[in-house]
C-alpha positions in Angstrom: -16.9 -9.0 -14.5 -14.4 -10.7 -16.3 -12.8 -10.2 -18.9 -9.5 -11.3 -21.2 -6.8 -9.0 -21.9 -4.8 -9.2 -25.5 -2.4 -7.8 -23.6 1.6 -9.5 -22.8 1.8 -10.9 -18.9 4.8 -8.9 -17.0 6.3 -12.0 -15.4 5.8 -14.5 -18.0 5.3 -12.2 -21.7 2.0 -14.8 -22.5 0.6 -13.1 -24.6 -2.9 -14.4 -24.9 -3.3 -15.4 -20.7 -4.6 -12.3 -18.8 -7.5 -12.3 -16.9 -9.4 -9.1 -15.8 -12.1 -9.0 -13.5 -13.3 -6.5 -12.1 -15.9 -5.5 -8.9 -17.6 -2.3 -8.3 -18.9 -2.4 -4.0 -19.2 0.3 -1.9 -16.2 0.8 0.9 -19.0 2.4 4.0 -18.1 5.7 5.1 -15.0 6.1 1.6 -17.7 5.7 -2.0 -18.3 3.9 -4.3 -14.7 1.3 -5.4 -13.8 -0.5 -7.9 -11.6 -3.7 -7.2 -9.6 -4.8 -10.5 -7.3 -8.0 -9.9 -5.5 -9.3 -13.4 -4.5 -13.3 -13.2 -2.4 -14.7 -16.2 -3.6 -18.3 -16.4 0.0 -19.3 -17.5 2.3 -19.0 -14.8 -0.1 -18.0 -11.7 1.1 -14.1 -11.2 -2.2 -12.1 -10.3 -2.8 -8.1 -9.0 -5.2 -6.2 -7.3 -5.5 -3.1 -7.2 -8.5 -0.3 -6.1 -9.7 2.7 -7.7 -12.0 4.9 -6.2 -14.2 6.8 -8.3 -13.7 10.5 -7.4 -10.2 12.3 -6.6 -7.8 11.0 -8.5 -5.6 14.3 -7.9 -1.7 12.8 -7.3 -1.9 13.8 -3.4 -0.5 13.0 0.1 -2.5 11.6 3.0 -1.4 12.6 6.7 -2.8 11.1 9.7 -1.5 12.3 13.3 -0.9 8.5 14.8 -1.2 9.4 18.8 -4.0 6.4 20.5 -4.7 3.1 20.4 -8.3 3.6 19.2 -7.0 5.1 15.6 -5.9 1.7 15.0 -9.4 0.6 12.8 -8.9 2.8 11.3 -9.9 2.1 7.2 -6.7 2.8 5.6 -6.7 2.2 1.5 -3.9 1.3 0.1 -3.2 1.3 -4.3 -0.4 0.0 -6.2 1.5 3.1 -6.2 1.1 5.0 -2.9 4.3 4.8 -1.1 3.8 4.0 3.1 6.1 6.0 4.9 6.2 5.9 9.5 8.9 9.6 9.1 9.6 9.2 12.7 10.6 5.3 12.6 13.0 6.3 10.1 10.5 3.7 8.0 9.2 3.5 4.5 7.8 1.5 1.9 7.9 2.2 -1.5 6.0 0.6 -5.2 7.8 -2.0 -6.5 7.0 -4.2 -9.8 5.2 -6.5 -7.9 2.9 -3.9 -5.9 -0.7 -4.9 -5.3 -2.9 -3.0 -3.0 -4.8 -3.6 -0.4 -8.1 -2.4 1.9 -6.4 -2.8 5.6 -6.2 0.1 9.3 -3.6 1.2 10.5 -3.4 -1.7 13.1 -2.9 -3.7 9.9 -0.1 -1.4 7.9 2.1 -0.9 10.8 2.2 -4.8 10.7 2.8 -5.4 8.1 6.3 -3.4 8.9 6.3 -5.4 11.8 6.4 -8.8 9.9 9.4 -7.1 7.0 11.6 -5.8 10.3 10.4 -9.1 12.2 12.0 -11.0 8.8 15.0 -8.8 8.5 15.7 -9.4 12.4 15.1 -13.5 11.9 18.0 -13.7 9.4 20.6 -11.4 10.8 19.9 -13.2 13.7 21.9 -16.5 11.7 24.5 -14.6 11.4 25.8 -14.5 14.9 28.1 -11.8 16.4 28.4 -10.3 13.0 24.2 -9.7 13.0 23.7 -8.7 16.4 23.8 -5.3 15.7 21.3 -5.1 13.2 19.3 -8.1 15.9 19.0 -5.1 18.0 18.4 -2.9 15.8 15.3 -4.3 14.5 13.8 -5.1 18.5 13.8 -1.7 18.7 12.4 -0.7 15.9 9.6 -3.8 16.7 9.8 -2.6 20.3 8.7 1.4 19.1 5.8 0.2 16.2 4.6 -1.9 19.7 4.1 1.5 21.8 2.7 3.4 18.8 0.0 0.6 18.3 -0.5 0.8 22.6 -0.6 4.9 21.8 2.3 5.6 24.3 4.7 6.8 21.3 2.6 9.5 18.5 3.7 9.0 14.9 2.8 10.3 11.8 1.2 7.6 8.7 1.7 9.5 5.4 0.0 7.8 2.2 1.8 9.6 -1.2 0.1 8.3 -4.4 1.0 10.0 -7.6 -2.2 8.2 -9.1 -4.4 9.7 -5.8 -6.3 6.4 -5.0 -5.5 5.9 -1.7 -7.0 7.4 1.0 -6.9 7.2 5.0 -10.2 7.2 6.6 -10.4 9.0 9.6 -11.8 12.9 10.5 -8.6 13.9 11.2 -6.9 12.5 8.3 -5.6 15.1 5.7 -5.4 15.0 2.1 -3.2 17.4 0.5 -2.4 17.5 -4.0 1.2 16.5 -4.5 3.7 19.4 -6.7 5.4 18.1 -9.7 9.1 18.1 -7.7 7.0 15.5 -4.8 5.3 13.3 -7.5 9.2 12.5 -9.6 10.7 11.8 -6.5 8.3 8.8 -6.0 8.2 5.8 -6.9 5.2 4.4 -9.2 4.8 1.5 -8.8 4.2 -2.2 -11.2 3.6 -1.6 -15.0 0.4 -3.2 -16.1 -2.5 -1.5 -17.6 -4.0 1.5 -15.9 -7.9 1.9 -16.4 -10.1 4.6 -15.3 -13.2 3.2 -13.7 -15.1 5.3 -16.2 -14.1 2.6 -17.8 -16.2 -0.2 -17.0 -18.8 1.7 -15.6 -22.6 0.9 -18.5 
């Protein structure tokens, strides 16, 4: 389904340039999800998010990653989700341009590795002054590699105040977030919020 939105673009403030594409599909083992993509025809900005038909309470999903077989575990991360790996001191909060994605555990770990590698390259350009940061980045990259090989156990956490994120595995656990935990979390981009029931015929 495609429709125009009477809502200004959050980037260029165009009043009539936003188009909403909605596609509902069945994600294996996850159930029905609504994929929403908002596109601005004026500046090209786009935002994608995934909303499950069920389970909308503020929640944290957790999975202990202790073997390489878990790399294929499916992960749905919404634009309001904070991804955290406490043991490695890694966290990604949803920023103003955060977008949702469907991936797997290995894909999530690769996103961390790619971000760290970018920081490492920047530090390397600083020469001797950046040497310590280069070494710290390499240490983290090596740890992530060990996690992927099942040699270093960590816990992957998805903290979502909107309850739209999930981890698909029988060992994954979901618990509700407290009011204090919700207040401490970033909520992602401030764009029009829809409910998947808005698109049911």
